[in-house]
N, C-alpha and C positions, 0 to 999 in steps of 0.2 A: 463469396457472399459480400454484398455491400450494404452497410447500415448507415443511414444518414441521420445526423442531428446538427447542432449548431457548429460543431467542428467536423468538417468533411474528412472522412477517413474510410478505410477498408479494414476488415479483419478477416483472417483466414478461416477456412472450415476445419483447420487442424486444431485439435484440442491440446492445450498445454497443462491444464489443471482439471482433474476429475475427482470430485468428492462424492462418495456414495454412502448413504445411510450413516452419517457420522454422529457418534455419541461421545459425550464427555461428562464425567462427574468430578466434582470436588467433594470427596467424602460422600455424603448422602445427597448432596445438591446436584441435580441433573441439569447441567448448564447448557449442553447442546443435545438436541433431541431429534435425531434422524435427518441431518442436513444433507441435501443433495444439491450440488452446484457444479456446473461445468463452465470453464473459461477457455475461450479460443485465443490463439495467438493474435496479438495486437488489439484484443478486446479490452474495453474499459468498463469495469464493474464498480458500482457504488453500493455499499451496504450501510443502511441507516436503521434507526429504531431507537426506542427509549433506553436510558441507562439501565444496565443489568440484563439486557436482552441476549447477550452472548456474542455481539459483533466482534469485539476485540479478541475474545477467546478463539473465535473461528479463524481469523487470519493468523493468529499466533500458532495455531495448529498446523498451518500450511508449511512452516519451516521448523516445526518441532520445538518451538519455544514452549508450547504446551503439548502434552501427550494425550492423544485420544484413546479411548478404551474399546470402542467398537466402530466398525465401518472401515472405509479405506480412503486414503488420499494418494493420488498419483500425480506427480509433477514431471512433465516432460518425459513421460514413459517410465519414471522411477517411482516405485511405491515407497511411501514413507512408513517405515517400520522401526523396530528397535535396532536394526542393522546400522551401526555407526558410520559405515562407509556410505550408505544411502543418505543418511542425514547430512553428512558432510558435503556430499555431491549436490544435494538439493539446496543447501544453504549457500553454496557458491553461486548458484544460478538464480536465487531469489533474494532481491534486496529488500530491506525493511527500514522504514522511517517511523519513528515512535512519536508519541506525544511530547516526551522530553528528549532532548537532543542526543544525550549519551555520548558526548564528545569527551576526550581525555583532556582535562583542564591544564595539565602540565606540559602538553605538547602544542606546538604551533598548529595552525589550521592546515598547513601543507603536510606536516608530519602526521596529523590525524588521517589525512587522505591516503597517504602512501602505505600505511601499515598493512592493510588487507592485500593489495596487489603484491607487495614484497614478500609477506610471510605466507600467504595462502596460494597465490598464483605464481610465486617465484619469479616475479618480474624484477629486473634490475632497478636500483634506486633511481638512476637517471631516467629510465623510461617511465617509472612510476611517477616521478615529479612532472614529467611532460604531460602524462595523462591527467594528473591532478590539476595542473594549471588549465588544461583544456576544459575540464568540467567546472572548475571555479569560474572560468569565463562564461561557460554556458549558463550558470546560475547567477551571473552578474555580480560576482564578488571577488574577482581575482586580485583586486588591490588589497584584500585583507589576508593574503596568503601567509604572511609572516607574523601576524598577530596571534594572540591566544584567545580561546573561546570566551573567557571572561571579559574581553575587550569588545565583544560584539553584541549587538542587540539580539533579542530572541528571534526575530525574523531572519537575521543574518545567520545565526547559528543553525536554524532549521534548514536554510538553503545549503549550508556547509554539510549538514547531515545527508541531504539529498545527493549532493556531489560525491560524498564519500561512498554511498551505495552505488552510484553510477560508475565509479572507478573500478568496480568489480565486473563490469559488463554484464549485468544481470539480464536474464530473459524475462523476468517478471519483477514488478515493483509493488510492494505492499505498503500501504500508508495507514497507520493507526491514529486517526484523529490528529493529523499533523499540525492543525492550527489551534487546537483547543487550549494550549498553554500560552498562546500569544496574545499580546495586547491588540485591540481591534485594528489599530492603524498599521499593524505589521502583517495582518492576515493576507491581504491581497498580494504582497510581494512573494509569498510562498505559493499561493494559488496560481499566480502567473507562471511560475517555474513549472508547476505541475501541468498547466495547460500547454506549455511548450513541449513537454514530454509527450503529451497526448498527440500533438501535431506530428511528432516524429514517429508515432506508431508503437510506443512502449505499451506492453501489456501491463495493466494496472488494476489492482483491487484497492479501493479506498473506503475506509470507514470514516464517515464525516457527517456533521450536522449542517454543513454549508450547502443548503438546498439549491441556491442559484448556481453554484459551481457544479453540483450534481446534474442539474438540468442541462447545463452547457456542455459537459464533457463526457457524460456516461453513455454507453450503448444500452446498458440495462441497469435497473435499480432493484435491489433486493431489500425488502422491509422485514426486519426480524423483531419478534416479540416473544418473551418467555422461552428462549432457546430454540425457536422454530422460525423457518422462513414462512412468513404469513402471506407475502405477495411478492411477485416478481414481474416486472414489465419494462417497456421502453419508457424513457423520461416523460414524453408527452402523455402517454396513457396513464402513467403512474400519478402524475399531478392533475391531469384533467378528468380522469375517469377511474379513480381508485375503486377496487372491488370489495375490499374487506372493511368492515366498520372500524377496526383498529387502525388501519392505514388512513382512513378518512380523518379520524380524530387526531392522529399524529401530524398529518399535513396541516390541518387547521390550526393546531397549537403552535407548530414551529414556524409557520408563515404568518401568524397573527401579528 
């Protein structure tokens, strides 16, 4: 299957994530209400919606940072259950970039990047350093390798966080509002790195309010409200011909 938008790309017919009738509660609060979502290899999905709609909770369920109570999540053929081996296997295949960078402040940038490959994938430190420098170059920050996170700007730290995830050779990258904690002038440098990943065919699920970015890089956009997927469509249809009144209101507000 070939899907066209502003970034030319192909994605496979092979499913890599299958979410079926997903429910999650925090106590009595029903935060996710019957979510169904399928992602194919090399597909790029954007999830948007108002604060509190369940967007971040949904993608955090995909690598078991949040536990769902009903329904199923299958990642690359492995169902996400309480089985610790399945959780560990999925986490090694699914990279995650958070709003806040979650770098170890007492370690250099290079040492932050080699931790996962050395301890989880049992790669030698020499090979891990080579891999780390490769990805630091990819995110245009190799010259900062021997500095510490506190010496870098927010945008630079977020690019380091992306490089750290890439060092694990993930099959899927999850982004939870990766630019929301950044000053406006730093946003584009992070988005540019994500667009580079899109060009290279990375499977991506991105929670974001950056609608110009969503229109440029997504194959499909999911709009969530009150724990449900209210609308799902291609970017052109989503922005030019929204079907649900809540979607229309959201688009008008965020693009105003």
